[in-house]
N, C-alpha and C positions, 0 to 999 in steps of 0.2 A: 856212538849212542845206541845203535842197533844191538851191538854185541853186549853192551852194558845192560840193556833191558833184558835180552835173552838170558844173560847170566843170572839175573835175579829170578827169572822164571825157572831156570834150571836148579837153582839153590832151594827154592821154596819146597817144603815137604811137610807132611803131616807129622808133627811131633807128638808122641804118645807118653813121654815122660819128661817133665821139666825139672831143671835144677831148683832145689828148694831154697827159697828166701833170697834169691838174687835181686829180684825187683825190677821194675820198669820205671824209668824216669818220667815225671809228669809231662815234660815236653815231648818225649817219644810217644807216649800214649795219645797226647793231643794231636800229634802228627798223623798217627794212624787213623784217629777219628776224623780228622780233616780230609783224609783221602776218601773216607766213606761219604762225607758230606758233599764232596765235589763230584761224586759219581753221576753218570747219566741216568735219567729215569724217564719212563714213558709219560708223555704229556707234560713233562717237567714237574711231576707231582711229588717227588721226593717221598716215596711211599714208606720210608723207614723211620724208625726211632731207635736210638742206641741207649741201652742201659748198661752201665759199667759196674761190675761187681768185683771188689777187691777184698772184702771182709772174709776172713778165714772160715768162720762158721757158716756164712752164707754160701761160700764156694763149696763147702762140704755138703750142704743141703742140696745145692745145684747138682753136685756129682751124683747123689742118690737119685735125683730126678732124671739123670742121664744114664741110668742103668749101670751106675758105678764105674763109668769110664774114668780112669785115674788122672788123665790129663786135665780134667775139669777141676778137680780139687787141688791139683798140683800147680796149676797155672798161676802166674803172678796177677793176671787180670783176665776177667771174662768180659766179653762184649756180647750181650744178648740183643740180637736184632729183631725188633718187633715190626711186623707188617701192619700198616694202618688199614683200618676197615671203615669205620664210621666217617672219617674225614673224606673218604673217597666217594661218598654219596653225592649224586648230582646237585643236590640243593644245599650242600654244606657251605658254610662260610669259608672254610679252609680251601675247598676246591675252587670256589670263585676267586679267592684272593690269588692263588697260585696260577690259575688259568689266565687271569688278567695280566699277570706278569709275562706269561709266554705268548699271549695273544692280545696285545693292547688295542685299544680303540674299537673300531668297527669290526675287528676280527674276532672279538670275544664271543658275541652271541652265536654266530655260526659254529665256532669251536665248541661252545657249550652244548649245542644241539648234536654235534657229532659225538661228543663224549657221552651224552645221555643215551644215544643209540648203542654205543660201544658197551656202556655199563650194563644195559639191559640184556645184551647178548653174551656177556662174559662171566666166567667164574672169577669174580673180583678177588676173592680170598686167594685163590691160586695165583692169579696175576700179580697181586701185591707181594706175595711171598717171592715169586720169581724175580721181581724188581729188587728185592732186598739182597738177593744173591749177587747181583752186580756190585753193590756196595761192599759186600763181604769179600769178593775176589780182589777188589781194589785195596781194601784194608790189609789183607794178607800179603799182597804183593808189596805194598808200601812198607809193611813191617819187615819183610825180608830185606828190603833195600837198606834198612838201618840196623840190620843185624839182630832182629828179634824174630823168634820162631813162632809158629802158630799151628793150630789144628781146628778144622771146622767140624762142629758137632751137629749132626742132623738127627741123631737118635736120642730122643728124650720124650718124657711124658708131658705132653703139652698142658694138660690140666694141672699137673703139679707145678710146672713153671709159672702158670698163671697165678696159682695160689701163693707161691713164694714171692712173686713180684707184685701181687695185689692188682692184677690186670682185669679189666673189663673185657669179656669175650666179644662184646659187640664193637669194641673200639680197637683192640690190638690182638694179633695172632703171633705167637712166637714163630719166627721164621728159621732162625739159625743161631747157634751159639758159637762164638769164636774164642778160643783159648790162646792166650799170648804169654810168652816167657822165653826162657833160654833153654834149649834142648839139652838133656843130660847126656845124650849120646850123639856121635856124629851121624849125619844122614848117609844112608846107603846110596848106591847108584840109582839115578832116576830112570825109571823104565816107562817108556811111552811107545805106542804104536807109531810106525813111520807115517809121514804125510801121505805117501803113496797108497796107504791102506785106509786113509781117512778122508781124502779129498777127491772129489769128482768134479771135473770141469765140463760145462755144457755150453 
């Protein structure tokens, strides 16, 4: 199992050109989304929302908003990950509902107090976006495991993405766009720094 998992990580790469028109089966796309849904999140608040874009014209508009990165328009499916904002306010119904699930009974009110202090001291927008990246990594890994390639798109005009998706800036912030499909070219050798250069034990 360890080698199987590591092999998936070794295979995953950023695909910059997808095969045209090959498509992704509905069950495969739902599997990828389920991997995102099951991801861990701080306070158990599931800070993400997923918007799936498959329409050709809409993908082309998204590509223009992503500084014309061709993998955006060429992907079979885009998953736009939105970071929740308004729902994370301490007094929101959403927050209380999910916190009650994580901290049942008498544990809820102290947990809400801790969260209120955290919220006041935190850049909640940046924190919510960071949580979305956890789901993104899991979705890309899951996709690789079933033979689907991906590319994470962090370069985009957030205002234009909001306009294209009709988003309220008070409620959602575009965190990341994931492009999925089948790569047109084989992946090259995966290059990473060795653990000895990355890890320090204390």
